[in-house]
Residue frames relative to the residue before (quaternion, step in Angstrom):
aa qw qx qy qz dx dy dz
M 1.0000 0.0000 0.0000 0.0000 0.00 0.00 0.00
I 0.1997 -0.7718 0.5940 0.1079 3.51 -1.04 0.85
L 0.1619 -0.7800 0.6007 0.0668 3.57 -0.68 1.10
A 0.0716 -0.8158 0.5738 0.0132 3.65 -0.93 0.88
D 0.0632 -0.7658 0.6390 0.0354 3.45 -1.25 0.67
Y 0.2514 -0.7862 0.5467 0.1410 3.61 -1.16 0.51
L 0.1328 -0.7580 0.6357 0.0602 3.53 -1.15 0.70
I 0.2524 -0.7320 0.6159 0.1455 3.51 -1.24 0.70
N 0.8217 -0.0870 -0.0240 0.5627 3.52 -0.65 1.19
G 0.7132 -0.4757 0.2342 0.4585 3.53 1.00 0.93
Q 0.5627 0.6060 -0.3737 0.4201 3.60 1.26 0.04
Q 0.4038 -0.7078 0.5171 0.2618 3.61 -0.77 1.00
L 0.3205 -0.7652 0.5437 0.1273 3.51 -1.17 0.90
T 0.7633 0.3561 -0.2132 0.4950 3.55 0.85 -0.88
G 0.2226 0.7393 -0.6053 0.1937 3.59 -1.21 0.47
E 0.7811 -0.2834 0.2375 0.5031 3.51 -1.26 -0.39
H 0.8568 0.0720 -0.1215 0.4959 3.54 -0.91 1.13
S 0.7371 0.3017 -0.2446 0.5530 3.61 1.20 0.52
S 0.0198 0.7940 -0.6029 0.0751 3.51 -1.05 0.88
L 0.3107 -0.7370 0.5728 0.1794 3.63 -1.32 0.41
I 0.1004 -0.7185 0.6799 0.1069 3.44 -1.31 0.49
V 0.2454 -0.8038 0.5246 0.1357 3.56 -0.54 1.14
G 0.3946 -0.7710 0.4666 0.1795 3.51 -0.68 1.18
T 0.7444 0.2208 -0.2073 0.5952 3.58 1.23 -0.12
T 0.5353 -0.6170 0.4730 0.3302 3.51 -1.29 0.32
H 0.7168 -0.3964 0.3181 0.4774 3.58 -1.26 -0.16
F 0.6917 0.4179 -0.2818 0.5172 3.59 1.06 -0.59
T 0.2250 -0.7802 0.5708 0.1216 3.55 -0.45 1.26
S 0.6360 -0.5701 0.3500 0.3848 3.57 -1.18 0.47
I 0.3509 -0.7241 0.5515 0.2201 3.59 -1.02 0.75
S 0.0358 0.7932 -0.6002 0.0962 3.56 -0.62 1.17
P 0.1430 -0.8300 0.5337 0.0764 3.63 0.18 1.26
R 0.2793 -0.7323 0.6006 0.1583 3.51 -1.20 0.67
I 0.0274 0.8405 -0.5326 0.0960 3.54 -0.06 1.27
N 0.1452 -0.7730 0.6156 0.0490 3.58 -0.63 1.19
S 0.0372 -0.8170 0.5748 -0.0284 3.57 -0.32 1.26
V 0.1877 -0.7740 0.5936 0.1151 3.57 -1.22 0.42
S 0.3001 -0.7569 0.5535 0.1752 3.55 -0.91 0.90
V 0.1863 -0.8043 0.5616 0.0556 3.59 -0.94 0.83
N 0.5288 -0.6401 0.4663 0.3052 3.60 -0.87 1.04
G 0.8337 0.2123 -0.1717 0.4800 3.52 -0.97 0.92
R 0.7003 0.4040 -0.2633 0.5264 3.59 1.24 0.11
S 0.4085 -0.7085 0.5217 0.2428 3.53 -0.91 0.97
G 0.7935 0.2945 -0.2383 0.4763 3.49 -1.11 0.71
V 0.5136 -0.6351 0.4788 0.3218 3.53 -1.18 -0.60
M 0.4053 -0.6828 0.5477 0.2637 3.58 -1.25 0.26
L 0.2477 -0.7808 0.5619 0.1150 3.58 -0.79 1.13
P 0.5765 -0.6012 0.4300 0.3483 3.57 -1.17 0.47
P 0.5210 -0.6161 0.4463 0.3870 3.68 -0.92 0.49
G 0.7335 0.4210 -0.3064 0.4368 3.51 -1.33 0.41
P 0.6902 -0.4711 0.3693 0.4065 3.54 -1.42 0.14
V 0.5314 -0.6202 0.4618 0.3460 3.60 -1.13 0.57
A 0.4038 -0.6591 0.5695 0.2796 3.51 -1.35 0.36
F 0.3287 -0.7492 0.5468 0.1781 3.57 -1.29 0.26
D 0.4311 -0.6536 0.5510 0.2888 3.52 -1.20 0.61
A 0.6435 -0.5350 0.3901 0.3841 3.59 -1.29 0.45
P 0.3211 -0.7266 0.5746 0.1971 3.63 -0.85 0.92
E 0.3377 -0.7148 0.5753 0.2100 3.48 -1.42 0.14
I 0.0776 -0.7722 0.6258 0.0787 3.53 -1.17 0.47
T 0.2627 -0.7893 0.5465 0.0965 3.58 -0.99 0.96
L 0.0599 -0.7969 0.6005 0.0272 3.51 -0.89 0.95
K 0.1522 -0.7602 0.6256 0.0873 3.62 -0.81 0.96
F 0.1677 -0.7855 0.5949 0.0290 3.52 -0.75 1.23
I 0.0495 -0.7900 0.6107 -0.0246 3.53 -0.83 1.14
T 0.0461 0.7880 -0.6111 0.0589 3.61 -0.99 0.88
N 0.0381 -0.7935 0.6073 0.0040 3.44 -1.27 0.54
G 0.5552 0.5951 -0.4404 0.3791 3.56 -1.20 0.25
V 0.7291 -0.4497 0.3043 0.4166 3.52 -1.33 0.12
N 0.7190 0.4268 -0.2344 0.4959 3.56 1.19 -0.48
A 0.2796 0.8146 -0.4741 0.1830 3.54 1.36 0.25
D 0.6588 0.4975 -0.3194 0.4653 3.62 0.87 -0.75
T 0.6744 0.4996 -0.3128 0.4446 3.55 0.91 -0.85
L 0.6471 0.4900 -0.3123 0.4936 3.61 1.02 -0.79
M 0.6459 0.5137 -0.3377 0.4526 3.61 0.98 -0.71
H 0.6337 0.5273 -0.3315 0.4588 3.66 1.01 -0.84
R 0.6225 0.5529 -0.3247 0.4487 3.52 1.14 -0.81
F 0.6284 0.5400 -0.3157 0.4624 3.55 1.01 -0.93
Y 0.6648 0.5086 -0.3040 0.4549 3.57 0.92 -0.99
R 0.6433 0.5005 -0.3353 0.4725 3.63 0.92 -0.83
L 0.6559 0.5028 -0.3309 0.4556 3.64 0.82 -0.87
C 0.6675 0.4911 -0.3207 0.4587 3.64 0.97 -0.71
R 0.6202 0.5212 -0.3449 0.4741 3.59 1.02 -0.72
L 0.7744 0.3549 -0.1940 0.4865 3.69 0.85 -0.81
A 0.3680 0.7789 -0.4618 0.2114 3.61 1.30 -0.03
T 0.0194 -0.7652 0.6435 -0.0005 3.53 -1.00 0.93
S 0.8130 0.0977 -0.0476 0.5721 3.59 1.12 -0.37
L 0.1439 -0.7428 0.6356 0.1539 3.57 -1.26 0.33
T 0.1864 -0.7837 0.5878 0.0752 3.55 -1.05 0.83
R 0.1326 -0.7825 0.6044 0.0693 3.56 -0.83 0.95
V 0.0893 -0.7988 0.5934 0.0431 3.56 -0.70 1.07
E 0.1019 -0.8199 0.5631 0.0155 3.54 -0.70 1.11
R 0.1098 -0.7640 0.6334 0.0547 3.48 -1.23 0.74
D 0.1945 -0.7646 0.6069 0.0963 3.53 -0.76 1.14
T 0.2719 -0.8204 0.4846 0.1349 3.54 -0.16 1.28
N 0.6206 0.5482 -0.3508 0.4373 3.59 1.21 -0.46
A 0.7735 0.3501 -0.1445 0.5082 3.52 0.97 -0.99
G 0.4209 -0.7299 0.4528 0.2917 3.55 1.23 -0.22
L 0.4764 0.6620 -0.4230 0.3948 3.60 1.21 0.60
T 0.0993 -0.7436 0.6592 0.0525 3.48 -1.38 0.60
R 0.0623 0.7748 -0.6280 0.0376 3.52 -1.08 0.78
S 0.2115 -0.7598 0.6078 0.0929 3.46 -1.33 0.66
M 0.0154 -0.8047 0.5929 -0.0267 3.55 -0.93 1.03
T 0.1659 -0.8028 0.5721 0.0262 3.49 -1.00 0.92
A 0.0465 -0.7809 0.6227 0.0127 3.53 -1.15 0.75
K 0.5074 -0.5773 0.5220 0.3699 3.57 -1.12 0.63
A 0.0121 -0.8102 0.5847 -0.0393 3.54 -1.03 0.84
V 0.0700 -0.7491 0.6552 0.0683 3.53 -1.31 0.45
C 0.4007 -0.7193 0.5220 0.2225 3.55 -0.92 0.91
T 0.1855 -0.8064 0.5532 0.0965 3.64 -0.50 1.11
S 0.7976 -0.0641 0.0146 0.5997 3.64 1.13 -0.32
C 0.0216 0.7549 -0.6552 0.0196 3.50 -1.25 0.61
Q 0.1698 0.7952 -0.5610 0.1552 3.66 -0.51 1.02
P 0.5777 -0.5883 0.4537 0.3381 3.54 -1.27 0.62
D 0.5157 -0.6631 0.4490 0.3046 3.59 -1.06 0.62
G 0.4008 -0.7650 0.4312 0.2612 3.54 1.26 -0.36
D 0.5843 0.5769 -0.3835 0.4227 3.62 1.18 0.27
E 0.3613 0.7266 -0.5161 0.2743 3.60 1.07 0.45
K 0.2825 -0.7432 0.5779 0.1840 3.55 -1.14 0.57
P 0.5923 -0.5618 0.4155 0.4012 3.71 -1.06 0.56
W 0.8565 0.1028 -0.1425 0.4854 3.45 -1.12 0.96
S 0.5179 0.6079 -0.4309 0.4202 3.58 1.17 0.53
N 0.3827 -0.7309 0.5206 0.2200 3.55 -1.16 0.75
H 0.4684 0.6636 -0.4386 0.3845 3.60 1.17 0.45
R 0.0326 0.7776 -0.6265 0.0425 3.64 -0.87 0.96
A 0.0557 0.7865 -0.6145 0.0271 3.52 -1.13 0.64
A 0.0105 0.7818 -0.6221 0.0409 3.60 -1.06 0.86
T 0.2442 -0.7594 0.5896 0.1266 3.57 -1.18 0.58
A 0.1151 -0.7985 0.5909 -0.0029 3.53 -0.87 1.13
V 0.2054 -0.7611 0.6074 0.0978 3.57 -1.01 0.80
F 0.0921 -0.8024 0.5894 0.0183 3.58 -0.85 1.01
Q 0.2473 -0.7321 0.6161 0.1527 3.53 -1.04 0.75
L 0.2180 -0.7686 0.5898 0.1177 3.61 -0.95 0.89
P 0.3156 -0.8067 0.4707 0.1674 3.61 -0.12 1.36
D 0.7359 0.4264 -0.2339 0.4712 3.64 1.00 -0.74
V 0.4825 -0.7230 0.3702 0.3278 3.54 1.50 0.27
F 0.8377 0.1968 -0.0744 0.5039 3.66 0.52 -1.11
W 0.4803 -0.6342 0.5274 0.2982 3.54 -1.29 0.58
Q 0.1621 -0.8048 0.5680 0.0582 3.54 -1.08 0.79
G 0.3389 -0.7470 0.5375 0.1953 3.53 -1.19 0.63
D 0.7320 -0.4141 0.2948 0.4535 3.54 -1.22 -0.37
W 0.6503 -0.5317 0.3773 0.3900 3.57 -1.20 0.43
Q 0.0180 -0.7879 0.6155 0.0085 3.51 -1.03 0.81
T 0.2424 -0.7724 0.5733 0.1262 3.59 -1.23 0.46
A 0.0247 -0.7899 0.6120 -0.0302 3.59 -0.92 0.99
S 0.2796 -0.7475 0.5781 0.1697 3.51 -1.22 0.51
L 0.1328 -0.7936 0.5918 0.0480 3.64 -0.79 1.07
P 0.5737 -0.5524 0.4628 0.3894 3.57 -1.28 0.44
A 0.7127 -0.4782 0.3055 0.4124 3.59 -1.22 0.46
A 0.7334 0.3933 -0.2279 0.5054 3.63 1.02 -0.67
G 0.6239 -0.5397 0.3358 0.4546 3.57 1.28 0.14
G 0.0665 0.7718 -0.6305 0.0490 3.55 -1.50 -0.11
V 0.7290 -0.3978 0.3299 0.4489 3.48 -1.38 -0.34
L 0.2624 -0.7751 0.5546 0.1513 3.53 -0.75 1.04
I 0.7784 0.0411 -0.0189 0.6262 3.65 1.00 -0.81
H 0.2804 -0.7469 0.5769 0.1753 3.56 -0.77 0.98
G 0.3430 -0.7678 0.5125 0.1738 3.53 -0.84 1.00
K 0.8363 0.1926 -0.1725 0.4835 3.54 -1.30 0.37
T 0.2655 0.7910 -0.5030 0.2254 3.59 0.95 0.93
Q 0.7289 0.4197 -0.2426 0.4835 3.62 1.06 -0.60
P 0.4306 -0.6992 0.4905 0.2918 3.64 -0.76 0.84
D 0.8210 0.1126 -0.1416 0.5415 3.52 -0.99 1.01
S 0.7294 0.3620 -0.2568 0.5206 3.70 1.02 0.22
E 0.0144 -0.8239 0.5651 -0.0406 3.55 0.61 1.14
E 0.8611 0.0885 -0.1230 0.4854 3.45 -1.14 1.04
W 0.2485 0.8034 -0.4958 0.2165 3.55 1.24 0.51
D 0.7194 0.4792 -0.2625 0.4289 3.58 0.90 -0.95
S 0.7707 -0.2189 0.1460 0.5804 3.62 1.08 -0.56
N 0.0355 0.8268 -0.5613 0.0083 3.68 -0.96 0.58
A 0.6748 0.4351 -0.2851 0.5235 3.64 1.23 0.22
P 0.6869 -0.4633 0.3269 0.4546 3.63 -1.22 0.19
L 0.4313 -0.6856 0.5322 0.2464 3.53 -1.15 0.74
L 0.2666 -0.8196 0.4957 0.1073 3.55 -0.30 1.31
N 0.7818 0.2390 -0.1233 0.5625 3.55 1.08 -0.66
L 0.1381 0.8021 -0.5459 0.1988 3.55 -0.43 1.30
I 0.0514 0.7999 -0.5934 0.0738 3.53 -0.50 1.18
L 0.1578 -0.8143 0.5545 0.0681 3.52 -0.81 1.03
R 0.1512 -0.7728 0.6031 0.1270 3.62 -1.03 0.60
L 0.0502 -0.7783 0.6259 0.0036 3.61 -0.84 1.11
S 0.2954 -0.7573 0.5646 0.1431 3.49 -1.24 0.64
N 0.8685 0.0326 -0.0478 0.4923 3.50 -1.05 0.99
V 0.4174 0.6949 -0.4619 0.3599 3.55 0.71 1.14
S 0.1719 -0.7567 0.6148 0.1409 3.53 -1.21 0.54
S 0.7791 0.0518 -0.0741 0.6203 3.63 1.35 -0.13
V 0.0676 0.7809 -0.6172 0.0690 3.49 -1.20 0.70
T 0.0670 -0.7674 0.6353 0.0548 3.47 -1.25 0.71
V 0.0876 -0.8048 0.5866 0.0240 3.58 -0.67 1.10
T 0.0855 -0.8323 0.5470 -0.0287 3.57 -0.72 1.24
D 0.2690 -0.7316 0.5980 0.1863 3.57 -1.07 0.69
P 0.3935 -0.7774 0.4451 0.2067 3.60 -0.43 1.25
V 0.6025 0.5705 -0.3607 0.4259 3.59 1.17 -0.45
T 0.8026 0.2631 -0.1315 0.5190 3.58 0.77 -1.02
G 0.4323 -0.7099 0.4698 0.2974 3.64 1.15 -0.31
T 0.5305 0.6363 -0.4233 0.3667 3.57 1.24 0.12
D 0.0745 -0.8197 0.5642 0.0644 3.65 -1.09 0.30
I 0.2110 -0.7138 0.6472 0.1644 3.49 -1.42 -0.02
K 0.1267 -0.8115 0.5698 0.0262 3.53 -0.88 0.97
W 0.0151 -0.7728 0.6323 0.0524 3.58 -1.31 0.30
S 0.0661 0.7711 -0.6319 0.0415 3.58 -1.11 0.71
G 0.2839 0.7369 -0.5709 0.2244 3.54 -1.09 0.83
P 0.7564 -0.3164 0.2604 0.5100 3.57 -1.24 -0.30
N 0.6308 -0.5572 0.3905 0.3731 3.63 -1.09 0.67
A 0.1368 -0.8089 0.5718 -0.0020 3.54 -0.79 1.19
S 0.4179 -0.7089 0.5042 0.2620 3.58 -0.80 1.00
N 0.7762 -0.0026 -0.0218 0.6300 3.58 1.14 -0.63
L 0.0410 -0.7927 0.6082 -0.0076 3.59 -0.49 1.24
Y 0.1538 -0.7707 0.6147 0.0679 3.51 -0.95 0.98
L 0.0896 -0.8213 0.5632 -0.0126 3.52 -0.72 1.13
D 0.1688 -0.8077 0.5623 0.0542 3.51 -0.43 1.27
A 0.2808 -0.8164 0.4820 0.1493 3.62 -0.09 1.33
G 0.6784 0.5329 -0.3067 0.4021 3.59 0.87 -0.82
N 0.7672 0.3277 -0.1416 0.5329 3.51 1.10 -0.92
R 0.3500 -0.7667 0.4649 0.2713 3.56 1.35 -0.03
R 0.4693 0.6371 -0.4709 0.3900 3.54 0.84 1.10
A 0.1015 -0.7867 0.6056 0.0632 3.53 -1.28 0.38
W 0.0371 0.7947 -0.6055 0.0199 3.57 -1.08 0.66
T 0.2845 -0.7434 0.5683 0.2085 3.54 -1.24 0.28
A 0.0254 0.7865 -0.6167 0.0198 3.63 -1.10 0.40
G 0.6076 -0.5996 0.4197 0.3084 3.44 -1.39 0.64
G 0.7184 0.4177 -0.2393 0.5022 3.62 1.16 -0.72
N 0.4927 -0.6577 0.5030 0.2677 3.49 -1.39 0.28
N 0.7113 0.3933 -0.2703 0.5161 3.60 1.16 0.34
A 0.4001 0.7094 -0.4839 0.3201 3.58 1.12 0.74
W 0.0170 -0.8531 0.5206 -0.0290 3.55 0.52 1.18
T 0.7296 0.1605 -0.1621 0.6447 3.60 1.40 -0.07
G 0.7483 0.3880 -0.2848 0.4564 3.56 -1.19 0.55
G 0.4519 0.6854 -0.5029 0.2703 3.54 -1.18 -0.53
T 0.6336 -0.5105 0.4293 0.3919 3.59 -1.40 -0.17
D 0.4035 -0.7473 0.4780 0.2243 3.62 -0.54 1.13
V 0.0574 0.7566 -0.6493 0.0528 3.58 -0.92 0.98
T 0.1526 0.8282 -0.5212 0.1386 3.60 1.01 0.79
S 0.5578 0.6377 -0.3891 0.3616 3.61 1.13 -0.61
G 0.6513 0.5119 -0.3150 0.4631 3.60 1.24 -0.52
V 0.5619 0.6266 -0.4116 0.3496 3.67 1.13 -0.11
D 0.0679 0.7712 -0.6265 0.0897 3.55 -1.12 0.86
W 0.0581 -0.7800 0.6158 0.0948 3.54 -1.34 0.03
T 0.6207 -0.6124 0.3565 0.3356 3.61 -1.18 0.42
S 0.8130 -0.0467 0.0486 0.5783 3.56 0.58 -1.12
E 0.7741 0.0182 0.0149 0.6326 3.62 0.87 -1.02
P 0.5588 -0.5956 0.4596 0.3490 3.61 -1.02 0.64
L 0.6699 -0.5509 0.3326 0.3703 3.53 -1.17 0.73
Q 0.0309 0.7507 -0.6578 0.0527 3.46 -1.03 1.08
V 0.1961 -0.8375 0.5060 0.0639 3.53 -0.59 1.17
W 0.0255 -0.8251 0.5615 -0.0573 3.54 -0.33 1.29
P 0.4929 -0.6204 0.4865 0.3679 3.63 -1.22 0.36
A 0.5819 -0.5752 0.4631 0.3407 3.47 -1.27 0.57
V 0.5358 -0.6472 0.4244 0.3375 3.63 -0.98 0.74
D 0.7157 0.4579 -0.2600 0.4587 3.61 0.93 -0.89
S 0.8182 0.2870 -0.1397 0.4782 3.58 0.66 -1.07
C 0.3377 -0.7367 0.4996 0.3061 3.64 1.20 -0.47
S 0.4869 0.6518 -0.4526 0.3650 3.67 1.25 0.26
Y 0.3184 -0.6893 0.6179 0.2041 3.51 -1.33 0.46
A 0.0112 0.7978 -0.6015 0.0385 3.63 -0.94 0.94
L 0.1189 -0.7686 0.6199 0.1042 3.53 -1.29 0.43
Q 0.2658 -0.7229 0.6182 0.1571 3.57 -1.13 0.84
V 0.0727 -0.8116 0.5796 0.0049 3.58 -0.85 1.04
K 0.0720 -0.7379 0.6707 0.0235 3.55 -1.05 1.00
Q 0.1449 0.8176 -0.5409 0.1335 3.59 -0.47 1.10
S 0.5732 -0.5885 0.4639 0.3316 3.52 -1.25 0.48
G 0.7057 0.4422 -0.2703 0.4831 3.62 1.18 -0.47
T 0.4237 -0.7324 0.4845 0.2220 3.51 -1.31 0.03
A 0.5007 0.6966 -0.3708 0.3559 3.47 1.37 0.14
N 0.6024 -0.5430 0.4118 0.4155 3.60 -1.12 0.39
V 0.3928 -0.6858 0.5693 0.2263 3.54 -1.29 0.47
T 0.2069 -0.7470 0.6203 0.1202 3.58 -0.90 0.98
V 0.1105 -0.7945 0.5967 0.0227 3.64 -0.80 1.01
R 0.1032 -0.7545 0.6457 0.0569 3.58 -1.01 0.86
F 0.1277 0.7996 -0.5648 0.1591 3.54 -0.70 1.12
R 0.3301 -0.6773 0.6151 0.2322 3.50 -1.45 0.21
P 0.4107 -0.6848 0.5146 0.3125 3.58 -0.78 0.82
S 0.2012 -0.8025 0.5576 0.0679 3.59 -1.21 0.56
W 0.1274 -0.8049 0.5786 0.0329 3.55 -1.03 0.79
E 0.5307 -0.5761 0.5285 0.3274 3.58 -1.35 0.43
């Protein structure tokens, strides 16, 4: 059994005299954004290369409170909704003894009372709808080391009774560090997308796949900052998108580089 709780801006919602009913399940709706083009003399349409993009999903939370402090708790919920910038989902797998926390950027698009209160009653209820601009939930930063030619970044189906527990959606934040390179191409075998860089030999090259940025630094832990070398960034058809394989649920990267050192990857796991 998986138990879940939600926090707004890191603030707990449930507790004594207050509870939540989630209007959607863990799996948010899939709404792909497909830009197709019709061509004269050709049946059907032409689709863009690479994986499709997705529109922002919505999640609904119904907040219920009771007791002498019902109004105070409800006002707090309203304030949190007005100021909401993130939602956090905390899951506990009671069978496997696992816990994970995932966060998504969020904006409250509506919050209104349910209108079922009774006079002189201490019962209050309101329903809030949140839009998730980044689509997918994300976990904490992790670091992994890959061979010079690449390899498996996250192994799928590693936990018994907890398939895809570690990650099951595209990795939105991915930064690679390469040593002593003047050129590199990183490819995702699932989507066929890639990101490239070429320039003067760098002792430590940092390649931010999500933002298509690159920088160099003297140290091997400069995940932000450094000397900008973004002018050397390029890609073939679509910029690198890292998706899990359909069969194994594993994430892998293929690397072609001028150097021979292992590749360090910093990433945040991602979930639907």
